[in-house]
RODO-120306 format. One record per residue (C-alpha): x negated, y, z; residue in one letter. Coordinates in pm, whole numbers. Each point is the difference from the previous one (the first is absolute). Example, Ala and Ser with C-alpha at 12.3 -4.5 7.8 and 13.67 -1.06 7.14 Angstrom:
! RODO-120306
       x       y       z  kollum
   -1230    -450     780       a
    -137     344     -66       s
END
This chain:
! RODO-120306
       x       y       z  kollum
    2606   -6875    1365       m
     -65    -375      28       p
    -312    -121    -178       t
     102    -143    -340       p
      36    -378     -10       t
    -261      -5    -275       t
    -269     266      38       v
    -157      69    -338       t
    -264     255      99       t
    -208     135     286       d
     134     346     -84       a
     250     150     243       s
     221     308      27       v
      60     213     308       g
     353     144      -8       v
      47     300     229       l
     344      -7     162       i
      86     330     169       a
     331     102     159       p
     219     152    -270       g
    -147    -189    -295       l
     205    -102    -303       e
      20    -371      68       e
      62    -128    -353       v
    -306     181    -132       e
    -207    -198     249       a
     170    -338     -25       l
      42     -17    -378       a
    -376      40     -37       v
     -66    -253     278       v
     238    -248    -163       d
    -190      17    -330       c
    -329     -51     183       l
     139    -294     199       y
     124    -174    -315       r
    -345      43    -154       a
    -171    -151     304       g
    -149     323     136       v
       6      59     376       r
     165     329      92       a
       1     106     366       d
     270     233     127       l
    -177     242     236       i
     212     186     257       a
     -97     367      16       v
      80     165     335       p
     136     352      26       v
     -26     187     329       a
     292     217     113       d
    -212     309     -63       s
     -61    -113    -358       q
     355    -102     -85       a
     134     188    -297       v
     367      87     -29       e
     146     -42    -346       e
      91     343    -144       p
     369      20     -87       r
     -87     149    -336       s
    -236    -283     -96       n
     147    -200    -291       p
    -138    -320     154       f
     179      49     332       a
     163    -307     145       s
      31    -175     332       a
    -221     140     275       s
    -307    -203      89       s
     -99     -67     354       l
    -355      96     103       p
    -206    -270     165       s
    -227      64     295       t
     -78    -367      68       t
    -191    -278    -173       r
     324    -146    -131       s
     -15    -186    -329       l
     357     106     -82       s
      36     304    -226       v
     329     159    -108       t
      32     124    -356       s
     167     316    -129       s
     315    -205     -59       h
      14    -146     349       g
    -144    -340     -96       i
    -251    -143     246       t
    -307    -181    -130       l
    -213    -226     219       v
    -365      42     -94       c
    -294    -239      13       d
    -230     218     207       l
     -35     343     153       h
    -214     273    -154       l
    -213      11     315       d
     -97    -363     -62       d
     -58      33    -374       a
    -331      51    -177       d
     129     178    -309       l
    -336     -26    -174       s
      37    -379     -21       e
     290      21    -246       y
     -60      -7    -371       t
     285     247     -56       v
     160     248     239       l
     366      63     -86       f
     199     303     114       l
     378     -32     -43       p
     202     322     -25       g
     320     121     159       g
      61     281     243       m
    -106      58     268       p
    -217    -308     -50       g
    -235     177    -238       t
     -57     286     242       v
     -59    -247     282       n
    -267    -173    -209       l
    -167     328     -89       e
     -18     111     363       e
    -188    -312     107       n
    -374      68      27       t
    -107    -364     -44       k
     197     -25    -324       i
    -131     331    -138       r
    -358    -104      74       e
      43    -340    -167       e
     150     158    -311       i
    -296     240     -19       a
    -246    -289      38       r
     171    -198    -274       r
       3     290    -242       i
    -371      60      70       a
     -91    -363     -64       f
     241     -65    -286       g
     213    -251     189       e
     366     -44     -98       p
     278     212     148       v
     364     -26    -109       a
     276     248      84       a
     362      33    -106       i
     279     259       7       c
     -97     283     237       a
    -320    -171     118       a
    -218     112    -296       p
      37     349     147       s
    -226    -113     285       i
    -280     -55    -251       l
      78     328    -175       a
      -5     205     321       h
    -347    -137      78       a
    -130      89    -347       g
     -45    -363    -103       f
     212      33    -314       l
    -183     302    -138       d
     -65     -71    -369       g
     173    -339      16       r
     313    -127    -170       n
     271     -78     254       a
     373     -17      57       t
     248      30     287       a
     366      44      76       n
     140     298    -195       p
      32     195     324       g
    -378     -22      56       f
    -139      63    -346       m
     -79     360      97       k
    -220    -131     281       d
    -199    -199    -255       l
     -37     299    -229       e
    -107     226     285       m
    -259    -263      90       g
    -148      16    -349       g
     148    -323    -135       a
     127     -58    -350       h
     357     -84     105       a
     157    -264    -225       l
     347    -155      -6       t
    -106    -359     -66       d
     138    -263     239       s
    -353     -87     110       v
    -319     195     -62       v
    -341    -158      55       v
    -303     227       6       d
    -310    -189      99       g
      84    -170     330       n
     290     235      83       v
     347    -141     -69       f
     304     229      23       t
     367     -63     -67       s
     329     190       8       r
     244    -161     243       g
     220    -292      94       m
     101     -57    -363       g
    -363     -43    -107       t
    -123    -204     297       a
       9    -330    -188       i
    -213     151    -277       q
    -252     112     261       l
      -4    -347     154       g
     -62    -157    -340       l
    -275     254     -71       s
    -176     -98     323       l
      35    -370     -84       v
    -149      70    -342       n
    -287     191     162       h
     -77    -273     254       l
      71    -316    -202       l
      37      93    -365       g
     269      30    -264       e
     104    -366       4       d
      81      11     371       s
     198     321     -41       a
     197    -157    -285       k
      73    -307     211       a
     148     223     271       v
     209     184    -261       e
     148    -332    -108       i
      59    -114     359       a
     193     317      91       i
     191       0    -332       v
    -126     347     -88       k
     199     152    -283       q
     -62     320    -193       d
     360      61    -110       d
END
Protein backbone atom coordinates (compact mmCIF):
# COMPACT_ATOMS: atom_id res chain seq x y z
CA UNK A 1 0.00 0.00 0.00
CA UNK A 2 1.45 3.43 -0.84
CA UNK A 3 2.57 5.46 2.15
CA UNK A 4 -0.19 7.95 3.03
CA UNK A 5 0.30 11.46 1.67
CA UNK A 6 0.14 12.73 5.24
CA UNK A 7 1.65 10.35 7.79
CA UNK A 8 0.19 11.09 11.21
CA UNK A 9 2.11 8.58 13.32
CA UNK A 10 5.24 6.46 13.52
CA UNK A 11 2.99 3.45 14.11
CA UNK A 12 2.69 0.95 11.26
CA UNK A 13 0.72 -2.18 10.44
CA UNK A 14 2.02 -5.33 8.77
CA UNK A 15 -0.74 -6.93 6.68
CA UNK A 16 -0.09 -10.60 5.86
CA UNK A 17 -1.26 -11.41 2.34
CA UNK A 18 -1.37 -15.16 1.70
CA UNK A 19 -2.71 -16.97 -1.38
CA UNK A 20 -6.42 -17.58 -0.88
CA UNK A 21 -7.09 -14.62 1.41
CA UNK A 22 -10.40 -12.73 1.44
CA UNK A 23 -9.24 -9.56 -0.26
CA UNK A 24 -11.88 -7.14 1.04
CA UNK A 25 -11.12 -8.08 4.64
CA UNK A 26 -7.54 -6.98 4.04
CA UNK A 27 -8.13 -3.89 1.90
CA UNK A 28 -11.04 -2.39 3.84
CA UNK A 29 -8.85 -2.31 6.94
CA UNK A 30 -5.90 -0.93 4.96
CA UNK A 31 -8.11 1.77 3.45
CA UNK A 32 -9.19 2.98 6.89
CA UNK A 33 -5.57 3.07 8.03
CA UNK A 34 -4.47 4.94 4.90
CA UNK A 35 -7.15 7.59 5.37
CA UNK A 36 -5.99 8.05 8.97
CA UNK A 37 -2.37 8.48 7.91
CA UNK A 38 -1.11 5.12 9.17
CA UNK A 39 1.38 3.19 7.01
CA UNK A 40 0.19 -0.33 6.26
CA UNK A 41 2.53 -2.66 4.35
CA UNK A 42 1.10 -5.51 2.32
CA UNK A 43 3.43 -8.47 2.92
CA UNK A 44 3.40 -11.31 0.38
CA UNK A 45 3.38 -14.69 2.11
CA UNK A 46 4.84 -17.52 0.00
CA UNK A 47 3.34 -20.99 -0.07
CA UNK A 48 5.42 -23.90 -1.31
CA UNK A 49 3.78 -26.58 -3.46
CA UNK A 50 4.10 -29.03 -0.58
CA UNK A 51 2.23 -26.61 1.70
CA UNK A 52 -0.55 -25.66 -0.70
CA UNK A 53 -3.95 -26.42 0.71
CA UNK A 54 -6.83 -27.44 -1.54
CA UNK A 55 -10.16 -25.90 -0.63
CA UNK A 56 -12.53 -28.63 0.63
CA UNK A 57 -15.68 -28.80 -1.48
CA UNK A 58 -17.79 -28.88 1.66
CA UNK A 59 -16.25 -25.71 3.10
CA UNK A 60 -18.86 -22.91 3.18
CA UNK A 61 -16.15 -20.39 2.28
CA UNK A 62 -15.12 -22.22 -0.90
CA UNK A 63 -14.55 -20.04 -3.92
CA UNK A 64 -12.04 -19.66 -6.71
CA UNK A 65 -8.90 -21.78 -6.33
CA UNK A 66 -5.76 -19.97 -5.25
CA UNK A 67 -2.45 -20.56 -6.89
CA UNK A 68 0.46 -21.53 -4.61
CA UNK A 69 3.60 -19.46 -4.94
CA UNK A 70 7.07 -20.94 -4.88
CA UNK A 71 8.88 -17.73 -5.85
CA UNK A 72 9.55 -14.35 -4.25
CA UNK A 73 6.76 -12.80 -6.27
CA UNK A 74 4.95 -9.85 -4.74
CA UNK A 75 1.73 -10.84 -6.52
CA UNK A 76 -0.78 -12.85 -4.48
CA UNK A 77 -4.10 -14.21 -5.74
CA UNK A 78 -7.09 -14.08 -3.43
CA UNK A 79 -9.82 -16.67 -2.90
CA UNK A 80 -11.92 -14.83 -5.48
CA UNK A 81 -9.24 -14.76 -8.15
CA UNK A 82 -8.20 -11.14 -7.55
CA UNK A 83 -4.47 -10.50 -7.66
CA UNK A 84 -2.91 -8.09 -5.17
CA UNK A 85 0.56 -6.62 -5.64
CA UNK A 86 2.28 -6.36 -2.27
CA UNK A 87 4.87 -3.94 -0.93
CA UNK A 88 7.42 -6.53 0.16
CA UNK A 89 7.98 -10.24 0.54
CA UNK A 90 7.76 -12.02 3.89
CA UNK A 91 11.39 -13.10 3.56
CA UNK A 92 12.40 -9.43 3.54
CA UNK A 93 10.08 -8.31 6.33
CA UNK A 94 10.97 -7.85 9.99
CA UNK A 95 7.53 -8.48 11.48
CA UNK A 96 8.64 -7.32 14.91
CA UNK A 97 9.06 -3.77 13.60
CA UNK A 98 5.32 -3.30 13.04
CA UNK A 99 3.13 -1.83 15.72
CA UNK A 100 0.27 -4.15 14.73
CA UNK A 101 0.34 -7.45 12.87
CA UNK A 102 -2.88 -8.04 10.91
CA UNK A 103 -4.08 -11.43 9.68
CA UNK A 104 -6.87 -11.30 7.08
CA UNK A 105 -9.11 -14.35 6.75
CA UNK A 106 -10.42 -16.33 3.81
CA UNK A 107 -9.73 -19.88 2.75
CA UNK A 108 -7.25 -21.30 2.07
CA UNK A 109 -5.47 -18.09 3.02
CA UNK A 110 -5.94 -18.65 6.73
CA UNK A 111 -4.47 -22.14 6.55
CA UNK A 112 -1.54 -20.84 4.51
CA UNK A 113 -0.84 -18.24 7.20
CA UNK A 114 -1.05 -20.81 9.97
CA UNK A 115 1.38 -23.16 8.24
CA UNK A 116 4.09 -20.50 8.00
CA UNK A 117 6.66 -20.91 10.79
CA UNK A 118 7.86 -17.29 10.72
CA UNK A 119 4.30 -16.04 11.18
CA UNK A 120 3.50 -18.49 13.98
CA UNK A 121 6.66 -17.50 15.84
CA UNK A 122 5.94 -13.77 15.50
CA UNK A 123 2.39 -14.22 16.78
CA UNK A 124 3.74 -16.12 19.79
CA UNK A 125 6.30 -13.38 20.47
CA UNK A 126 3.64 -10.68 20.28
CA UNK A 127 1.29 -12.48 22.62
CA UNK A 128 4.15 -12.99 25.10
CA UNK A 129 5.12 -9.31 25.04
CA UNK A 130 1.60 -7.87 24.81
CA UNK A 131 2.04 -6.41 21.33
CA UNK A 132 -1.03 -5.95 19.12
CA UNK A 133 -2.32 -8.69 16.83
CA UNK A 134 -5.50 -8.36 14.75
CA UNK A 135 -7.31 -11.20 12.98
CA UNK A 136 -10.58 -11.42 11.08
CA UNK A 137 -12.98 -14.08 9.79
CA UNK A 138 -11.26 -17.49 9.93
CA UNK A 139 -7.90 -16.07 11.03
CA UNK A 140 -8.75 -15.84 14.77
CA UNK A 141 -8.72 -19.64 14.68
CA UNK A 142 -4.95 -19.45 14.25
CA UNK A 143 -4.70 -17.78 17.66
CA UNK A 144 -7.17 -20.25 19.15
CA UNK A 145 -5.32 -23.32 17.87
CA UNK A 146 -2.12 -22.05 19.51
CA UNK A 147 -3.88 -21.49 22.85
CA UNK A 148 -3.52 -17.71 22.69
CA UNK A 149 -7.24 -17.04 23.15
CA UNK A 150 -7.63 -19.18 26.26
CA UNK A 151 -9.63 -17.11 28.75
CA UNK A 152 -9.94 -14.18 26.35
CA UNK A 153 -12.99 -12.64 24.71
CA UNK A 154 -12.86 -13.07 20.93
CA UNK A 155 -14.95 -13.44 17.81
CA UNK A 156 -14.66 -14.98 14.34
CA UNK A 157 -16.70 -15.97 11.34
CA UNK A 158 -19.67 -18.14 12.41
CA UNK A 159 -18.02 -21.16 10.81
CA UNK A 160 -15.03 -20.84 13.16
CA UNK A 161 -16.66 -20.05 16.48
CA UNK A 162 -16.23 -23.67 17.57
CA UNK A 163 -12.48 -23.30 17.07
CA UNK A 164 -12.49 -20.36 19.47
CA UNK A 165 -14.51 -22.25 22.05
CA UNK A 166 -12.27 -25.30 21.80
CA UNK A 167 -9.31 -22.98 22.33
CA UNK A 168 -10.80 -21.72 25.59
CA UNK A 169 -12.05 -18.36 24.33
CA UNK A 170 -15.25 -16.64 25.36
CA UNK A 171 -16.74 -16.55 21.85
CA UNK A 172 -18.81 -13.41 21.25
CA UNK A 173 -20.87 -12.25 18.28
CA UNK A 174 -19.83 -8.59 18.35
CA UNK A 175 -18.51 -7.14 15.08
CA UNK A 176 -15.16 -6.45 16.72
CA UNK A 177 -13.87 -7.76 20.04
CA UNK A 178 -10.84 -6.20 21.71
CA UNK A 179 -9.23 -8.08 24.60
CA UNK A 180 -6.03 -6.42 25.68
CA UNK A 181 -3.91 -6.13 22.54
CA UNK A 182 -5.79 -8.85 20.63
CA UNK A 183 -8.32 -7.59 18.07
CA UNK A 184 -10.71 -10.05 16.41
CA UNK A 185 -13.53 -9.54 13.94
CA UNK A 186 -16.11 -11.60 12.07
CA UNK A 187 -15.69 -11.20 8.32
CA UNK A 188 -15.89 -9.03 5.23
CA UNK A 189 -19.00 -7.25 6.52
CA UNK A 190 -17.21 -6.16 9.70
CA UNK A 191 -13.84 -5.26 8.16
CA UNK A 192 -14.51 -1.52 8.23
CA UNK A 193 -15.35 -1.72 11.94
CA UNK A 194 -12.05 -3.50 12.54
CA UNK A 195 -10.19 -0.84 10.57
CA UNK A 196 -11.82 1.90 12.60
CA UNK A 197 -11.01 0.05 15.82
CA UNK A 198 -7.33 -0.08 14.85
CA UNK A 199 -7.36 3.63 13.97
CA UNK A 200 -8.91 4.35 17.36
CA UNK A 201 -6.24 2.23 19.06
CA UNK A 202 -3.35 3.90 17.23
CA UNK A 203 -4.56 7.50 16.98
CA UNK A 204 -7.58 7.95 19.21
CA UNK A 205 -11.33 8.41 18.93
CA UNK A 206 -11.21 11.71 17.03
CA UNK A 207 -9.17 10.18 14.22
CA UNK A 208 -11.49 7.18 14.00
CA UNK A 209 -14.49 9.52 13.81
CA UNK A 210 -12.83 11.52 11.05
CA UNK A 211 -12.41 8.34 9.00
CA UNK A 212 -16.05 7.41 9.63
CA UNK A 213 -17.10 10.77 8.18
CA UNK A 214 -14.72 10.45 5.21
CA UNK A 215 -16.07 7.02 4.22
CA UNK A 216 -19.70 8.08 4.84
CA UNK A 217 -20.22 5.29 7.36
CA UNK A 218 -23.89 4.75 8.10
CA UNK A 219 -25.52 2.55 10.70
CA UNK A 220 -28.87 2.08 8.93
